[in-house]
Backbone as a ProteinNet text record, in pm:
[ID]
protein_1_A
[PRIMARY]
MPTFTALTTLKGKERAEALCAAMENLVPEPTGVGIFELEDGSGLWEIGGYFTEAPDEIALALLAAAQGARPFAISELPETDWVAKVKRELAPVRAGRFYLHGSHDAETIPEDVEPLLIEAAMAFGTGHHGTTLGCLKALDRLASEGHQALPVADIGCGTAVLAMAAARIWPGTMLASDIDPLAVEVAQANADANGLADRLRCIEATGFDHPELAAAAPFGLIFANILKAPLVALAPVIAGALKCGGFAILSGILNEQADDVVAAYAPEGLIVHEREEIGDWTTLCMRKT
[TERTIARY]
-2126	-1984.6	-1902.4	-1805.1	-1724.9	-1630.2	-1594.4	-1496.8	-1388.3	-1262.8	-1148.9	-1075.1	-1022.4	-938.5	-799.6	-702.1	-563.3	-508.8	-472.6	-432.3	-297.5	-217.6	-90.2	-56.1	48.9	95.8	247.8	297.1	441.8	466.8	591.2	629.3	682.8	646.3	698.8	601	567.1	469.7	520.1	647.2	699.2	693.7	732.6	728.1	584.1	494.7	353.3	298.4	334.1	287.3	346.9	473.5	537.3	468.3	436.4	367.3	228.1	160.4	27.3	33.3	132.1	146.2	177.9	262.9	298.6	178.2	88.1	-30.1	-119.8	-117.1	-203.3	-163.5	-40.8	7.5	-11.1	-77.4	-99.1	-196.5	-184.4	-280.4	-325.3	-456.6	-564.7	-548.2	-591.4	-572.8	-680	-644.8	-743.2	-842.2	-962.9	-1061.4	-1034.2	-953.5	-918	-808.9	-721.6	-617.9	-614.2	-564.5	-556.2	-464.3	-424.8	-339.8	-392.8	-369.3	-392.9	-305.9	-274	-189.2	-274.7	-230.1	-301.3	-287.3	-397.6	-397.9	-372.8	-274.4	-243.8	-103.3	-37.9	96.3	204.3	170.3	268.3	354.9	311.4	384.5	357.7	263.7	234	131.2	144.3	49	-16.4	-147.6	-217.7	-237.4	-208.4	-224.8	-325.2	-423.2	-526.6	-566.8	-608.6	-659.8	-786	-875.8	-999.3	-994.3	-1038	-1031.5	-1165.7	-1204.2	-1322.6	-1284.3	-1153.2	-1100.9	-999.1	-977.3	-879.6	-743.9	-681.5	-552.9	-439.7	-332.6	-213.7	-136.1	-148.3	-87.4	65.2	123	269.6	318	249.1	289.7	276.1	168.4	152.3	262	298.7	405.6	537	565	689.3	689	574.5	565.4	584.8	523.4	536.6	681.3	747.6	887.6	977.2	949.6	1033.4	1027.9	913.5	898.2	910.9	937.4	950.4	818.6	710.4	577.7	544.9	445	396	330.7	327.9	258.1	113	63.7	-74.1	-172.1	-274.8	-387	-494.3	-526	-619.7	-749.3	-861.2	-991.9	-1092.5	-1187.9	-1300.8	-1420	-1478.3	-1591.5	-1721	-1812.1	-1941	-2021.5	-2098.8	-2185.1	-2302.7	-2318.4	-2420.5	-2495.1	-2625.6	-2707.7	-2708.2	-2614.6	-2593.9	-2713.9	-2783.5	-2899.6	-3008.1	-3031.9	-3131.6	-3089.5	-2959.8	-2909.8	-2931.3	-2901.8	-2920.3	-3067.5	-3154.8	-3298.2	-3343	-3286.1	-3324.7	-3271.9	-3147.7	-3078.3	-3085.2	-3110	-3113	-3256	-3289.7	-3422.5	-3430.2	-3550.1	-3563.7	-3499	-3452.4	-3384.3	-3460	-3485.2	-3546.1	-3435.7	-3419.7	-3319.9	-3389.9	-3441.3	-3521.1	-3646.4	-3668.5	-3787.8	-3769	-3646.6	-3617.3	-3632.7	-3683.7	-3708.5	-3648.4	-3537.5	-3467.9	-3514.3	-3547.6	-3605.2	-3575.8	-3584.7	-3580.6	-3721.3	-3731.6	-3864.2	-3942.2	-3869.1	-3935.4	-3999.5	-3966.3	-4024.4	-4113.9	-4157	-4235.3	-4364.6	-4420.8	-4547.3	-4530.8	-4405.3	-4381.8	-4366.9	-4376.2	-4347.1	-4452	-4410.4	-4506.6	-4557.5	-4662.2	-4721	-4643.2	-4569.2	-4508.9	-4360	-4318.7	-4176.5	-4152.6	-4024.8	-3980.5	-3911.7	-3974.9	-3918.4	-3807.1	-3707.1	-3598.5	-3575.7	-3589.3	-3574.5	-3430	-3368.1	-3234.1	-3243.5	-3222	-3238.1	-3124.3	-3153.3	-3055.3	-2931.9	-2949.4	-2835.2	-2743.5	-2788.4	-2708.5	-2695.4	-2650.2	-2670.5	-2565.5	-2455.1	-2362.4	-2425.4	-2424.8	-2487.4	-2634.9	-2677	-2818.8	-2868.2	-2778.7	-2819.5	-2795.8	-2757.4	-2727.9	-2592.6	-2504.4	-2373.4	-2384.5	-2307.6	-2316.2	-2283.3	-2202.8	-2165.7	-2284.4	-2349	-2465.8	-2579.5	-2602.7	-2709	-2683.5	-2558.8	-2524.8	-2549.5	-2518	-2540.1	-2688.7	-2768.5	-2912.6	-2973.6	-2930	-2982.6	-2940	-2816.9	-2771.7	-2854.2	-2883.5	-2969	-3107.9	-3162.6	-3295.2	-3297	-3191.6	-3187.5	-3173.7	-3095.6	-3085.3	-3221.9	-3293.9	-3426.8	-3521.2	-3511.8	-3597.7	-3567.5	-3442.9	-3404.3	-3449.8	-3507.3	-3558.7	-3464.1	-3351.7	-3256.2	-3302.6	-3276.9	-3292.8	-3162.1	-3064.7	-2927.2	-2905.3	-2927.6	-2917.4	-2810.3	-2754.4	-2767.3	-2690.6	-2711.3	-2654.9	-2561.3	-2445.8	-2352.8	-2322.7	-2328.9	-2296.1	-2169	-2054.7	-1923.7	-1885	-1850	-1825.8	-1957.1	-2053.3	-2194.7	-2232	-2156	-2196.5	-2334.3	-2431.1	-2568.4	-2644.8	-2588	-2652.9	-2770.3	-2772.7	-2885.4	-2893.4	-2779.6	-2781.7	-2838.2	-2794.4	-2849.3	-2998.3	-3039.9	-3182.3	-3262.1	-3205.8	-3275	-3295.8	-3193.1	-3207.1	-3313.5	-3318.7	-3418.4	-3560.3	-3574.3	-3706.1	-3765	-3678.7	-3730.4	-3707.5	-3617.3	-3586.5	-3603.2	-3629.3	-3645.9	-3511.7	-3518.9	-3398.7	-3337.3	-3227.1	-3153.6	-3029.8	-3011.6	-2896.9	-2786.3	-2662.8	-2548.4	-2490	-2468.5	-2408.1	-2289.9	-2171.4	-2052.6	-1975.3	-1903	-1817.9	-1703.3	-1590.9	-1473.9	-1491.4	-1581.6	-1602.6	-1718.4	-1693.8	-1803.2	-1916.8	-1886.3	-1993.1	-2084.1	-2024.4	-2105.3	-2196.5	-2148.4	-2231.2	-2349.5	-2326.8	-2436	-2537.9	-2488.3	-2577.1	-2657.7	-2590.7	-2659.3	-2771.8	-2746	-2849.1	-2964.3	-2930.5	-3034.9	-3122.2	-3060.7	-3137.8	-3226.8	-3174.2	-3255.7	-3377.5	-3355.3	-3466.6	-3569.6	-3521.4	-3611	-3693	-3640.8	-3710.5	-3789.1	-3800.2	-3873.7	-3805.3	-3671.4	-3596	-3498.5	-3524.6	-3431.6	-3411.7	-3517.1	-3506.4	-3462.6	-3436.5	-3396.5	-3252.5	-3187.6	-3052	-2964.9	-2850.7	-2753.4	-2632.7	-2609.2	-2501.6	-2383.8	-2266.5	-2150.2	-2027.8	-1936.2	-1809.7	-1707	-1649.1	-1554.4	-1464.5	-1344.1	-1252.2	-1265.4	-1318.4	-1339.4	-1435.9	-1390.8	-1473.4	-1428.1	-1346.9	-1287.8	-1386.2	-1485.2	-1583.3	-1648.6	-1667.5	-1723.6	-1863.1	-1944.2	-2078.9	-2073.4	-1979.2	-1962.3	-1912.4	-1819.1	-1766.4	-1876.2	-1961.8	-2067.2	-2174.4	-2199.9	-2306.2	-2263	-2133.1	-2083	-2114	-2125.2	-2105.5	-2230	-2205.9	-2312.4	-2360.4	-2486.7	-2540.7	-2513.8	-2499.1	-2471.2	-2384.7	-2278.8	-2193.1	-2188.1	-2225.6	-2204.7	-2068.9	-1991.8	-1868.8	-1855.1	-1914.7	-1909.4	-1802.2	-1675.3	-1563.7	-1472.5	-1352.1	-1258.8	-1180.3	-1114.1	-1042.6	-941	-853.2	-744.6	-796.1	-888.8	-939.9	-1020	-1087.4	-1159.2	-1062.8	-951.4	-851.1	-791.8	-759.4	-700	-796.2	-926	-1026.2	-1072.9	-1022.8	-1072.2	-1071.9	-961.3	-964.7	-1062.2	-1075.3	-1163.3	-1309.4	-1343.5	-1481.4	-1518.5	-1427.1	-1453.3	-1471.9	-1389.6	-1400.5	-1526.9	-1583.9	-1704.2	-1832.2	-1821.1	-1937.9	-1974	-2102.5	-2149	-2113.8	-2104.4	-2094.4	-2224.6	-2212	-2328.6	-2370.3	-2302.6	-2334.9	-2281.7	-2327.4	-2295.2	-2219.1	-2132.1	-2067.1	-2093.8	-2157.9	-2181.9	-2075.6	-1986.8	-1869	-1878.7	-1847.1	-1846.5	-1747.5	-1751.2	-1644.2	-1527.7	-1556.7	-1454.7	-1466.2	-1360.4	-1359.8	-1363.6	-1421.8	-1439.5	-1308.8	-1200.6	-1072.4	-1009.6	-1065.4	-1012.1	-1086.7	-1198.8	-1287.4	-1219.5	-1144.3	-1079.6	-979.2	-912.1	-816.4	-888.8	-1005.7	-1083.2	-1132.4	-1182.5	-1226.3	-1111.2	-992.7	-875	-835.8	-857.1	-821.8	-915.7	-1041	-1139	-1143.7	-1095.4	-1100	-1028.2	-906	-838.8	-911.5	-1001.1	-1076.1	-1207.2	-1229.8	-1347.7	-1469.7	-1451.8	-1564	-1559.2	-1672.8	-1683.1	-1786.2	-1778.7	-1870.4	-2008.9	-2104	-2244	-2304.2	-2260.8	-2313.3	-2223.3	-2210.8	-2138.9	-2212.1	-2206.3	-2275.4	-2191.3	-2182.5	-2116.5	-2222	-2204.7	-2288.7	-2194.7	-2188.5	-2092.8	-1951.5	-1870.3	-1730.1	-1713	-1823	-1812.4	-1871	-1804.6	-1850.4	-1895.8	-2007	-2052.3	-2041.5	-1978.9	-1960.5	-2047.7	-2125.2	-2195.4	-2123.7	-2050.3	-1968.9	-2039.6	-2021	-2081.6	-1973.3	-1983.4	-1885.2	-1925.6	-1837.1	-1866.8	-1826
-267.2	-233.8	-355.1	-395.9	-512.6	-480.8	-582.8	-569.7	-674.3	-630.6	-720.3	-726.7	-842.5	-857.5	-902.1	-860.7	-904.6	-942.5	-1069.7	-1120.6	-1188.5	-1170	-1239.7	-1259.4	-1334.4	-1354.1	-1341	-1301.3	-1299.5	-1301.1	-1325.3	-1327.2	-1190.8	-1149.9	-1026.5	-911.3	-854.8	-746.2	-622	-586.9	-464.3	-471.7	-585.9	-600	-599.7	-660.8	-660.7	-518.7	-440.2	-302.1	-220.5	-247.7	-176	-208.9	-335.6	-375.4	-313.7	-312.4	-253.1	-104.7	-33.9	108.9	131.7	44.6	58.6	35.7	-53.5	-81.1	41.4	128.4	246.7	343.4	327.2	415.8	357.1	242.4	179.1	259.7	240.5	296	181.7	150.2	213.2	186.7	282.5	271.1	181.2	111.2	26.3	110.5	57.9	126	98.5	-1.9	-33.2	-138.1	-129.6	-230.1	-263.8	-381.5	-419.5	-536.9	-556.5	-670	-731.5	-860.8	-924	-1047.7	-1084	-1199.8	-1326.3	-1427.3	-1553.7	-1622.6	-1677	-1736	-1886.7	-1927.3	-2069.5	-2102.8	-2005.5	-2028.4	-2023.5	-1988.9	-1989	-1864.2	-1758.8	-1632.9	-1552	-1595.6	-1526.7	-1415.2	-1312.7	-1202.8	-1200.9	-1177.5	-1165.5	-1018.7	-983.7	-847.5	-852.3	-766.6	-768.6	-630.2	-620.9	-495.3	-518.7	-418.6	-423	-313.5	-347.4	-256.5	-256.4	-140.5	-134	-140.9	-137.7	-163.1	-276.1	-346.3	-454.7	-400.3	-456.8	-404.3	-433	-357.9	-374.4	-496.9	-606.5	-732.2	-724	-651.7	-639.5	-560.8	-451.7	-371	-451.2	-528.6	-612.1	-717.6	-775.6	-876.7	-815.7	-693.5	-626.9	-594.6	-549.2	-519.2	-645.5	-755.7	-881.3	-927.3	-919.3	-963.4	-876.4	-746.9	-655.4	-685.6	-734.2	-762.9	-911	-993.5	-1137.2	-1204.5	-1152.1	-1209.5	-1309.7	-1392.7	-1481.6	-1398.4	-1449	-1374.9	-1347.7	-1232.4	-1196.1	-1287.3	-1331	-1400.8	-1296.1	-1276.4	-1172.3	-1237.2	-1188.8	-1246.3	-1135.1	-1163.1	-1074	-1133	-1055.1	-1103.6	-1083.1	-1179.3	-1162	-1051.5	-979.8	-875.7	-941.9	-911.3	-976.6	-873.1	-882.7	-802.6	-876.5	-837.4	-915.7	-909.9	-795.6	-788	-883.9	-885.2	-978.1	-1122.1	-1149.2	-1285.2	-1327.1	-1236.4	-1267.5	-1293.2	-1212.1	-1231.2	-1369.1	-1415.4	-1546.6	-1659	-1641.9	-1755.3	-1759.4	-1644.8	-1644.4	-1664.7	-1788.8	-1819.8	-1778.7	-1760.8	-1730.1	-1839.1	-1798.7	-1890.8	-1896.5	-2016.1	-2036.4	-2078.6	-2004.7	-2036.1	-2032.2	-2147.7	-2149.4	-2065.9	-1968.8	-1883.5	-1769.8	-1752.3	-1639.5	-1678.6	-1582.8	-1605.4	-1488.7	-1514.1	-1410.2	-1412.6	-1294.6	-1290	-1155.9	-1151.1	-1025.9	-973.4	-848.3	-790.4	-865.1	-927.8	-1002.4	-1131.1	-1170.2	-1291.1	-1257	-1130.9	-1088	-1167.7	-1215.2	-1287.9	-1431	-1474.5	-1613.1	-1624.8	-1515.9	-1518.7	-1601.3	-1707.1	-1784.8	-1703	-1750.4	-1676.6	-1695.1	-1804.6	-1838.6	-1804.6	-1693.2	-1661.2	-1515.9	-1486.3	-1348.4	-1309.7	-1228.8	-1199.3	-1095.5	-1112.3	-1017.3	-992.6	-868.6	-831.4	-793.4	-864.7	-830.8	-820.1	-698.9	-680.1	-744.2	-781.6	-849.1	-763.3	-632.1	-544.4	-535.5	-586.3	-585.5	-729.1	-818.5	-960.7	-1029.1	-962	-1029.9	-1036.4	-1154.9	-1171	-1198.3	-1278.1	-1304.7	-1423.9	-1504.3	-1626.1	-1748.8	-1730.9	-1846.7	-1907.7	-1829.4	-1881.6	-1951.4	-2059.8	-2139.4	-2062.9	-1956.2	-1880.2	-1799.3	-1724.5	-1645.4	-1736.1	-1840.4	-1936.3	-1997.1	-2033.9	-2092.2	-1996.6	-1868	-1768.6	-1749.1	-1744.4	-1727.6	-1847.1	-1965.6	-2085.6	-2089.6	-2044.9	-2041.1	-1942	-1825.3	-1726.6	-1784.3	-1852.3	-1913.2	-2012.5	-2091.6	-2191	-2124.2	-2017.4	-1945.4	-1893.3	-1835.5	-1783.4	-1896.3	-2009.1	-2123.7	-2180.1	-2163.3	-2208.7	-2111.1	-1998.7	-1902.1	-1788.8	-1779.2	-1672	-1542	-1432.6	-1299.1	-1226.4	-1249.9	-1208.9	-1065.3	-971.5	-829.1	-762.9	-652.1	-596.4	-678.4	-644.1	-721.2	-633.3	-689.8	-623.4	-718.2	-666.4	-741.9	-680.4	-747.6	-694.2	-746.6	-655.5	-696.6	-732.8	-639.9	-673.2	-698.6	-644.9	-663.1	-603.9	-686	-639.1	-612	-649	-636.2	-730	-837.2	-930.7	-994.5	-1016.9	-1080.4	-985.3	-860.6	-761.4	-741.6	-741.7	-726.2	-846.3	-965.9	-1084.8	-1075.2	-1028.2	-1011.7	-907.3	-800.1	-695.1	-744.6	-845	-900.6	-974.9	-1029.1	-1115.7	-1060.7	-963.2	-909.1	-757.7	-697.3	-552.3	-479.6	-348.4	-267.5	-232.2	-158	-115	-201.2	-257.9	-342.4	-257.1	-286	-217.4	-304	-243.9	-313.9	-231.6	-292.5	-216.8	-290.1	-212.3	-270.4	-174.4	-230.5	-149.3	-78.1	-129.6	-78.4	21.6	148.5	246.9	209.9	142.3	100.2	-1.2	-94.4	-192.7	-124.5	-19.3	54	117.8	173.2	231.4	124.4	7.9	-102	-148.3	-159.2	-202	-106	24.6	122.4	116.5	96.8	85.9	-36.5	-146.9	-267.6	-248	-179.7	-151.5	-67	33.5	117.9	34.4	-53.1	-133	-231.6	-269	-365.7	-299.4	-166.9	-96.9	-101.6	-114.4	-126.6	-10.1	99.9	212.9	261.6	254.7	302.4	192.3	72.4	-40.7	-83.2	-18	-56.1	67.9	61.4	170.4	117.2	170.2	122.3	218.1	166	251.6	193.6	281.4	240.4	224.5	105.1	79.8	-36.9	-34.1	-147.1	-228.2	-349.8	-430.9	-361.4	-340.6	-275	-131.7	-77.7	53.4	164	183.6	290.2	323.1	450.6	487.2	430.9	414.3	360.2	213.3	138.7	-1.7	-10.3	76.8	77	112.3	207.9	251.3	144.2	65.1	-35.3	-164.2	-190.2	-312.9	-312.1	-430.1	-563.3	-611.2	-696.3	-744.8	-883.1	-907.5	-1041.4	-1132.9	-1072.2	-1149.7	-1067	-1129.4	-1068.5	-1161.5	-1109.7	-1179.9	-1137.4	-1233.2	-1201.5	-1303.6	-1271.3	-1357.1	-1298.8	-1330.8	-1271	-1382.4	-1395.4	-1500.7	-1548.8	-1662.7	-1722.8	-1627.4	-1567.9	-1486.5	-1370.7	-1287.7	-1181.4	-1233.5	-1347	-1404.3	-1441.9	-1502.8	-1540.8	-1415.7	-1316	-1193.2	-1119.4	-1128.7	-1056.3	-1133.3	-1255.1	-1338.1	-1264.6	-1200.6	-1131.9	-1014.4	-945.8	-829.2	-872.4	-975.2	-1025	-1077.1	-1152.6	-1205.2	-1091.5	-988.4	-875.8	-794.8	-800.5	-722.9	-799.3	-926.5	-1009.8	-1009.3	-1015.5	-1039.8	-1182.2	-1205.9	-1343.7	-1415	-1527.9	-1599.4	-1556.4	-1455.1	-1407	-1499	-1475.5	-1562.9	-1487	-1560.6	-1510	-1610.8	-1565.6	-1650.4	-1615.3	-1710.7	-1688.2	-1771.6	-1710.4	-1786.4	-1723.6	-1773.9	-1741.9	-1836.7	-1953.6	-2049	-2176.8	-2213.3	-2341.4	-2454.1	-2565.5	-2674.7	-2714.6	-2719.3	-2762.1	-2655.8	-2534	-2426.8	-2414	-2482.4	-2459.8	-2489.6	-2598.6	-2633.7	-2526.8	-2464.4	-2358.1	-2237.1	-2205.9	-2092.9	-2124.8	-2246.5	-2288.3	-2276.3	-2319.3	-2315.5	-2172.2	-2078.8	-1939	-1875.8	-1921.9	-1862.1	-1930.2	-2052.6	-2125.3	-2051.4	-1998.1	-1925.9	-1798.5	-1750.7	-1628.6	-1659.2	-1788	-1825.5	-1855.6	-1877.5	-1910.2	-2058.6	-2123.7	-2265.8	-2283.6	-2397	-2423.4	-2454.4	-2372.5	-2399.3	-2489	-2464.4	-2539.3	-2513.6	-2612.4	-2592.1	-2665.8	-2608.1	-2668.4	-2650.6	-2755.5	-2750.3	-2741.9	-2647.1	-2636.3	-2629.2	-2735.9	-2742.2	-2737.2	-2645.9	-2633.5	-2545.2	-2490.1	-2386.4	-2429	-2385.7	-2413.3	-2282.7	-2290.7	-2181.2	-2226.1	-2144.4	-2173.4	-2078.3	-2133.9	-2053.4	-2076.6	-1974.5	-1983.3	-1909.7	-1962.1	-1897.5	-1862.3	-1742.9	-1698.7	-1754	-1831.5	-1894.7	-1803.8
-3891.1	-3898.4	-3855.4	-3937.1	-3900.5	-3784.9	-3711.4	-3603.9	-3624.3	-3613.5	-3627.3	-3493.7	-3462.3	-3343.2	-3384.4	-3306.3	-3325.1	-3188	-3170.9	-3040	-3048	-2942.8	-2931.6	-2784.8	-2756.9	-2620	-2615.7	-2500.3	-2476.8	-2326.8	-2289.6	-2147.6	-2107.2	-1985.8	-1930.6	-1939.7	-1824.3	-1820.4	-1892.6	-1875.1	-1935.7	-2087.3	-2144.4	-2290.1	-2339.4	-2261.2	-2299	-2301.2	-2199.6	-2195.6	-2309.7	-2343.8	-2454.6	-2587.1	-2607.6	-2729.9	-2736	-2623.6	-2616.8	-2654.1	-2601.4	-2631.3	-2778.6	-2836.3	-2977.7	-3068.2	-3028.1	-3109.8	-3123.1	-3025.6	-3029.7	-3140.8	-3194.1	-3300.1	-3439.4	-3448.2	-3577.5	-3663.1	-3794.4	-3890.1	-3980.9	-3986.3	-3908.8	-3759.4	-3679.4	-3535.3	-3474	-3367.5	-3298.9	-3220.1	-3204	-3119.6	-2972.1	-2944.5	-2806.8	-2802.7	-2704	-2682.2	-2534.1	-2501.2	-2360.5	-2340.4	-2215	-2179.3	-2050.6	-2033.4	-1904.4	-1893.4	-1769.9	-1744	-1744.2	-1817.7	-1819.4	-1683.6	-1632.3	-1498.2	-1503.8	-1585.6	-1597.4	-1550.6	-1485.9	-1435.1	-1541	-1664.6	-1773.2	-1774.5	-1705.3	-1708.8	-1833.6	-1916.6	-2041.4	-2019.5	-2100.4	-2104.1	-2241.1	-2244	-2371.4	-2404.3	-2528.2	-2577.1	-2691	-2687.3	-2790.3	-2833.4	-2958.1	-3010.7	-3090.6	-3090.3	-3168.2	-3274.8	-3394.2	-3507.6	-3581.6	-3635.1	-3720.8	-3868.1	-3897.5	-4031.1	-4019.7	-4129.7	-4127.7	-4085.4	-3981.5	-3934.6	-4032.9	-4018.6	-4103	-4054.3	-4126.7	-4082.6	-4080.8	-4175.4	-4178.9	-4058	-4026.6	-3910.9	-3781.7	-3770.2	-3651.1	-3641.6	-3754	-3753.9	-3708.6	-3753.7	-3713.1	-3563.8	-3511.6	-3367.9	-3284.6	-3328.5	-3254.6	-3254	-3369.5	-3378.6	-3291.7	-3288.1	-3209.9	-3061.1	-3012	-2869.4	-2836.6	-2937.1	-2911.6	-2882.1	-2938.3	-2916.7	-3026.5	-3000.9	-3104.3	-3214.8	-3337.7	-3444.7	-3406.4	-3442.2	-3411	-3484.4	-3413.9	-3475.7	-3504.3	-3631.5	-3672.1	-3718.1	-3665.3	-3698.1	-3720.9	-3808.5	-3826.6	-3754.1	-3660.9	-3583	-3660.5	-3653.7	-3721	-3653.2	-3734.3	-3678.8	-3607.3	-3478.7	-3397.2	-3315	-3313.5	-3223	-3089.1	-3000.1	-2878.1	-2784.6	-2778.7	-2690.4	-2738.2	-2871	-2924.4	-2900.5	-2913.6	-2890.9	-2746.5	-2653.3	-2512.1	-2481.4	-2539.9	-2517.6	-2563.6	-2675.7	-2727.5	-2640.4	-2591.5	-2530.9	-2378.2	-2312.5	-2166.9	-2118.6	-2093	-2042	-1895.3	-1840.2	-1697.4	-1611.5	-1493.9	-1402.5	-1270.8	-1221.5	-1089.8	-993.5	-886.1	-783.8	-648.9	-605.2	-484.3	-506.1	-418.6	-429.6	-529.7	-580.7	-668.5	-815.8	-894	-1035.8	-1112.7	-1183.6	-1257.8	-1402.3	-1455.7	-1589.3	-1653.4	-1787.4	-1860.4	-1880.6	-1924.4	-1944.1	-2051.4	-2145.1	-2251.6	-2199.2	-2074.9	-2014.9	-1895.9	-1886.5	-1770.2	-1755.1	-1865.9	-1857.9	-1807.9	-1790.8	-1747.2	-1596.4	-1522.2	-1378.9	-1305.3	-1235.5	-1156.3	-1036.9	-972.4	-860.9	-730.5	-716	-587	-581.5	-645.9	-650.9	-612	-587.5	-571.3	-702.2	-787.6	-919.4	-912.7	-998.5	-1011.1	-1159.4	-1200.8	-1341.2	-1369.8	-1463.1	-1510.7	-1662.2	-1715	-1858.1	-1936.3	-2060.6	-2144.5	-2168.2	-2176.3	-2199.9	-2079.3	-1964.4	-1841.7	-1792.7	-1882	-1859.8	-1774.4	-1736.8	-1647.7	-1509	-1450	-1319.7	-1329.6	-1427.7	-1446.7	-1368.4	-1313	-1245.4	-1329.1	-1456.3	-1540.2	-1503.6	-1447.5	-1408.8	-1274.3	-1258.1	-1136.4	-1010	-1020.8	-901.1	-848.8	-937.4	-896	-852	-928.1	-893.7	-756.2	-728.1	-599	-483.7	-503.9	-398.5	-371.3	-477	-459.2	-387	-421.7	-356.2	-210	-180	-40.6	39.8	-18.7	48.5	73.4	-25.8	-11.6	104.4	116.3	224.7	361.1	370.9	498.3	541.2	446.2	479.1	518.4	450.5	482.1	620.2	665.2	799.4	907.2	866.1	963.1	995.6	925	950.4	884.3	952	895.2	926	839.5	866.6	820.5	908.3	876.4	961.2	912.8	778.1	674.1	545.9	434.9	353.6	314.2	222.5	106.8	-14.7	-135.8	-192.8	-168.2	-205.4	-343.6	-435.8	-573.7	-638.5	-631.3	-653.4	-798.9	-896	-1035.2	-1059.7	-1096.8	-1120.7	-992.3	-877.3	-746	-730.8	-809.4	-800.8	-662.6	-597	-465.3	-360.2	-365.1	-271.2	-294.5	-420.8	-450.7	-400.3	-413.9	-363.8	-213.1	-141.7	3.6	35.4	-44.6	-21.5	-48	-133.6	-162.2	-41.6	44.3	151.7	291.6	305.9	438.1	439.1	555.2	563.5	563.9	554.1	565.7	431.5	438.8	320.3	302.8	184.1	153.8	91.6	127.8	69.1	-41.4	-157.5	-271.2	-319.1	-323.7	-362.6	-470.8	-551.3	-654.3	-680.9	-723.3	-756	-889	-974.1	-1109.1	-1109.2	-1145.8	-1144.3	-1239.3	-1351	-1442.1	-1373.9	-1298.3	-1226.7	-1125.6	-1061.5	-965	-1035.9	-1157	-1234.1	-1273.1	-1315.8	-1353.8	-1233.1	-1118.4	-996.5	-961.9	-971	-939	-1039.1	-1166.9	-1269.5	-1244.9	-1205.8	-1176	-1053.9	-953.1	-834.9	-872.4	-957.5	-1002.6	-1078.5	-1169.3	-1252.7	-1170.1	-1054.6	-969.1	-856.5	-862.4	-757.8	-622.9	-624.1	-499.4	-479.4	-547.8	-540.4	-397.9	-315.8	-178	-81.2	-133	-49.4	-73.8	-172.8	-211.1	-215.2	-150.6	-156.5	-232.7	-353.6	-440.3	-431.3	-396.1	-375.2	-444	-482.6	-541.8	-430.4	-419.1	-310.6	-347.2	-292.4	-303	-174.7	-187.9	-68.1	26.7	151	252.9	278.7	187.4	208.6	169.5	254.7	232	366.4	396.1	527.2	551.9	447.8	468.4	508.1	450.9	490.2	633.9	668.5	805.4	905.7	870.2	962	979.9	875.6	882.1	950.7	956.8	1019.4	1170	1233.2	1174.6	1100.2	999.4	913.6	955.6	927.1	949.9	832.4	713.1	592.5	499.5	449.5	348.3	227.9	112	-14.4	-70.8	-119.9	-191.9	-304.8	-417.6	-535.8	-626.4	-595.7	-669.5	-722.2	-671.2	-713.3	-592.6	-607.6	-495	-432.7	-513.9	-458.1	-373	-423.4	-335.9	-218	-232.1	-118.9	-7.2	-44.4	55.7	119.9	36.4	89.6	183.1	154.3	233.7	356.9	377.4	488.2	622.7	663.9	794	795.5	682.2	675.6	680.7	602.6	602.9	741.4	802.4	937	1036.8	1025.4	1117.3	1099.8	977.2	949	979.3	1018.8	1046.5	1194.5	1223	1358.7	1400.1	1528.4	1576.8	1539.3	1473.7	1423.7	1285.2	1228.9	1095.2	987.5	865	752.4	643.9	574.1	453.6	342.8	236.5	120.6	17.6	-7.6	-91.6	-218.6	-331.9	-455.8	-553	-679.1	-772.5	-750	-694	-650.3	-733.8	-803.1	-872.5	-769.8	-806.9	-711.2	-643.6	-721.7	-665.3	-575	-573.8	-489.5	-356.8	-343.8	-229.3	-96.2	-88.5	38.5	80.8	-16.1	17.2	76.3	22.6	75.6	216.3	237.1	370.8	469.6	427.5	515.9	550.1	457.6	483.9	585.9	591.6	681.9	818.2	826.2	953.6	1066.7	1044.8	1154.3	1195.9	1110.1	1141.5	1213.7	1245.8	1321.4	1237.8	1107.1	1019.9	984.2	998.4	964.8	853.4	785.7	675.4	730.4	694.1	727	619	495.5	382.2	261.8	176	51.1	-60.3	-180.9	-294.4	-419.5	-498.1	-627.4	-737	-827.9	-946.5	-1065.9	-1141.6	-1250.9	-1197.1	-1248.3	-1206.3	-1083.5	-1029.7	-927.4	-794.7	-687.9	-552.5	-485.2	-415.3	-330.2	-185.6	-103.6	38.7	120.4	210.5	310.2	442.6	487.9	609.3	723.7	845.8	962.4	1063.9	1120.1	1220.5	1356.1	1415.1	1544.4	1658.6
[MASK]
+++++++++++++++++++++++++++++++++++++++++++++++++++++++++++++++++++++++++++++++++++++++++++++++++++++++++++++++++++++++++++++++++++++++++++++++++++++++++++++++++++++++++++++++++++++++++++++++++++++++++++++++++++++++++++++++++++++++++++++++++++++++++++++++++++++++++++++++++++++++++++++++++

């Protein structure tokens, strides 16, 4: 089945929302529409729709003109078996002692690793991205230094690969939380697939706003592989949830943003234990003094 996209940009959230709402009344109707603000300081919002039939170009042009948006760019996406594509292109990843792989690569697992199975259909957070890879390598180095930083919380867990990695090398139950209920389902499925169902507690939460997180604090290690803005906003909360001497492994940070994140945590008593750049991304391992 073909898929068509129609994308445009304009300034102003209210007009963007109005255009998005108007698109839902098109014939043929879109299978989905959405908006988000571009993070380039331009003040522009992107509005997009997906269609299984070629959209009405005249109607889209009229909607764009009515809201002062740029003309819609309409494209037909090629039909792709994305799971098969991921299986072909996502090779296993070695991150210190950890080895991330799909089931199709199960026979490649070396003997001297801690294996973590992430299926191709659940491929976000596989370790191929510099942020996840950086967090896994930071965890590996902490363990190599002799630390057993318990208990562990993985905030914004995605696939929960970080919490699972901690469960592979340390005892106890790891907490993995995400604001997205789908991510929580994926995290639980991954825990089941890795034989860690009884070692991982996956919960839906915004930040640390959950009674189980409150009851388990203070933590010896907190993973937060998210983005700069929420990391900065969470600095007092993360610091408050850490034991003295505990660690926070932070990522989702562009290299040029790292100093700002360090500066946000310094007043909270966290200092840089280690930092690593992988491509465009920096991972910070902070320690509470």
